[in-house]
N, C-alpha and C positions, 0 to 999 in steps of 0.2 A: 554721245550717249548721256542720258539723264539718269541720275541716281536719286532716289527718294528714300527718306527714312520716315516711316509711319510708326506711331506708337499708340498703344491703347492705354490711356491714362485719364482718370477722372480728376486728378490733382495736378496743379501746375507748380512744379518745383523749379525755382529760379536756377539752382545749380545745374539740374539736368538739362534745362533749356539752354543755358549758356554753353554747357559742354557739347550739346548736340549741334548748336550753331557754329561752334568753333571748328568741329571736325568737318562739317559740311563746307565751311568757308575754305578749309585747307584743300578740299576736293575740287573747288571751283576752277582752278587752272586746268583741270583734266576732264571735267564733266559738268553739265548743268545739274543743279541740285535743288531739292525741295524737301521741306520738313513739315510734318503735320501731326497733331495728336487727335485721337478720336475717343469718344466715351465708351464705345462698344465694338466688339468684333464685327458685327454686321455693318456698322458705319464705315469701318476701315475697308472691308471687302467691297462695299459699294463704291467707295472712292477709287479703288484700283480698277474696277470695271468701267468707270467713267473715263479712265485715261485712254486717249486715242493716239494712234500713230500708224506708221506703215506696218509695224509688227506689234503684237500684243506685249504688254509689259511682263517681265519675268518677276513673279512674286516669290520672294525668298523669306520664309518664316524662320525666325530664330527659335529653335526647338531642341531640347536636350536629346531627342531621338534622332537628330539629323546627322548629316555628314560633317566630319571634322576636317579642318585644314590647319596646316601650320600657317604662320603669317605669310611666309613666302609662297606657299601653295595657294593661299587665298588670292594674293596679288596676281599670280599667274592665271588663275581661273577667271578673275575679273577682266584681265587683258584679253583672254580668249573670247569672252562674251562680246567685248567691244569690237574686236577684230572680225568676229563673225556677223557683225551687223546688228547686234542687239541695240534697240533704241532706248529702252528704259528698263531699269531694275528697281524694284521696290523692296527694300529691306524692312521687315515688319517685326516689331517687338510686341508680344502678346500680353495678355493679362496674367496676374500671378497664378491663376488656376490652370494656365496652359491653354493651348489652342484646341478648338473643337475638331472632331473628325471631318466636318464639312470644310473647315478652313484648310486643314492639311491636304484634303483632296484637291483643292483649288491651287495649291502651291506648286510652283515648278521645281523648287528646291527647298529642302529642310536643312537648315544650317545650325550646327552646334559649335559654340565657341570654345569647346573643351580644351583644344590644344593651342588656341591662338593667344598671342601676347596682348594683354590689356593693361592700360595704365592702372596703377593701384588705386587711383582716386575713383575709378569707375567700377571696381569690383572688390569685395571683401570676402575672405574665406573664413567661415566659422564651422568648425567640426565638433560634433558632440560625441566624445568618447569613441572615435572612429578606429577602424582597423587600418593601420598605416603600413602600406606595402611599398617597397622600393621598386624601381624600374627593373624589369626582367626577373622579378621574384613572384612566386605564387602565394596566394593567401594562406594556404595550408602550411607552407614553409614559414611564412612570417609569424603565424600564430603558434608555431612549434607543434602542430598536429602531426607533421611528417617531415623528414628531411627532403631537400630539394630533389635528390635522386629518385626517391619514392614518388614524389609528385609528378615527375617527368614520366615515370613508368605507368602511373595511373592515367595520365593524359594520353599516352600511346594506346593503352588498353581501351580507353573510351573511343578513340579514333577507329579502332578495329571492331567496335561494337561488342566488346566482351564484358562490359559493365553497364549497369542501369544508369539512366541519365541523372536521377535524383541522388542527393547526398544523404537524405534522411535527417537533416539537421532539425526540422520542425518537430519530429518525434523525439529526438534527443533533448530538445529544449523542454518539451512537455514532461519528459521523465525526470529531468534534473529539477524542475520546479516542484515536484512532489516532496523532495528532500530539502530543497533550498528555495523557498518561495521568493518571487520577485518583490522588490521593495516598493510596494504599492497596495492599495486596498484590495481585498479579495475579489470584489466584483469586477474591478478593472483588470486584475490578473486573469480572471476567467475569460473576459472578452479578448484579451491579448492572445491567450493560448488557443482560443477557438479560431482566431483569425491568422495564426501563423501559417506561412506557406513554405514549401520546400525550396531549397536552393540547388541549382544545377551543380552536379559534381565538377563539371568543367570549370565553374567559377572558383572552385577551391584549388584546382591544380594547374590552371593555365597562367603562365607568367604575365604580369601586367606590363604593358608597353611603356606607359608614362606613370611613374610612381609618385609617392608623396613628396620626394625631394624636388620635383619639378614645380611645386607650388611656390617655392621661395620662402623667405622668412616671415612675411607679413601675414601670419595666420593666427587666429585665436582658437584655442583647443580646450575643451572642457573635459577634465579627467575625473571620472567618478572613483570613489575610494572603496566601495564595496564590490570587489571584483577579484577574480582569480587570474584570468588570462590577460587582462588588459594592462597591468603594470608595464609589460614589455613595450606596449604601444605608447604609453605615457613617456617612457624613457626615450623612445624614438622621437617623439614630439619635442622634447627638451633638447635632444641632440641636433635637431634641425633648426633650433633657435626660435621656435614658436612661443607665443605667449600662452602658458599653460595655467589654467585655473582649476583647482581641486574643489569638488563638491561631494557631499555625501550622496549615496544612491548607487544603483547598479547600471548596467549598460542599457537598460530599458527606461532610462530617465525621461526620455521624450514622452512616453506614455504614462509612466508612473508619477512624474512630477512636472507636469506641463507648465505650471506657473514659474517654477524655478528655471526651467529651460527658457521660457519667454523672457524672464528678467535678465538672464545671462546674455541672450542675443541682443536685447535692447541696450545693455551696458556696453557691448562691443560696438554697436552702431554709434554710441555717443562719444566714442574715443576720437 
């Protein structure tokens, strides 16, 4: 079986190229390998279509919407493909903006790396004042909105169709902003409030399978200081051993202070 790693990249990073070649070299005892970079999505898809064999290559797009495997589950899936006679698999890493609908339609598999174990040199986690939920805990319980028992009862009522699907959080945020405006210019706040969307109630009460503790200690966390509910999240970040940096602002800092956010992310990347 042949394994190809195709990447959409207009820049040539020596580190990324070296890492890519290293992993492909490790695969060579088990499969033929190929590596290539393309400037556009169209060029990558055209290269896949030009690959010939007894069977068509399986195009696997790395996509956050895709199926997640554990490391062991991924190895088992790859072995099944080989045993079933698959001649070629193309793993494709898309642009920063994500794959187009056309590319997703052509893919045989959408693969998310959410649960897979990656070397820390290849991935860095940066969280911006995030809600930190432990495994088997619901967001509502983590945020102290409701005890775990109440969250479980609400989840059961949702399953029976006794409650509406929405949580109404978007209207709640708009109402709160009248008395406590967001830390941003008025015109930016008006845009934010106009574009708020509701969050499914199930997302508030359903326990999380893999929580914050599964990320490990190598995490950068931005903690904003103008907030009411988030200090408990900041304490969780510190308890997990994460690198916590405090900044002024509220939990909408990504919209309210984009330059501060960008500078923080760049400072993390430089470490």
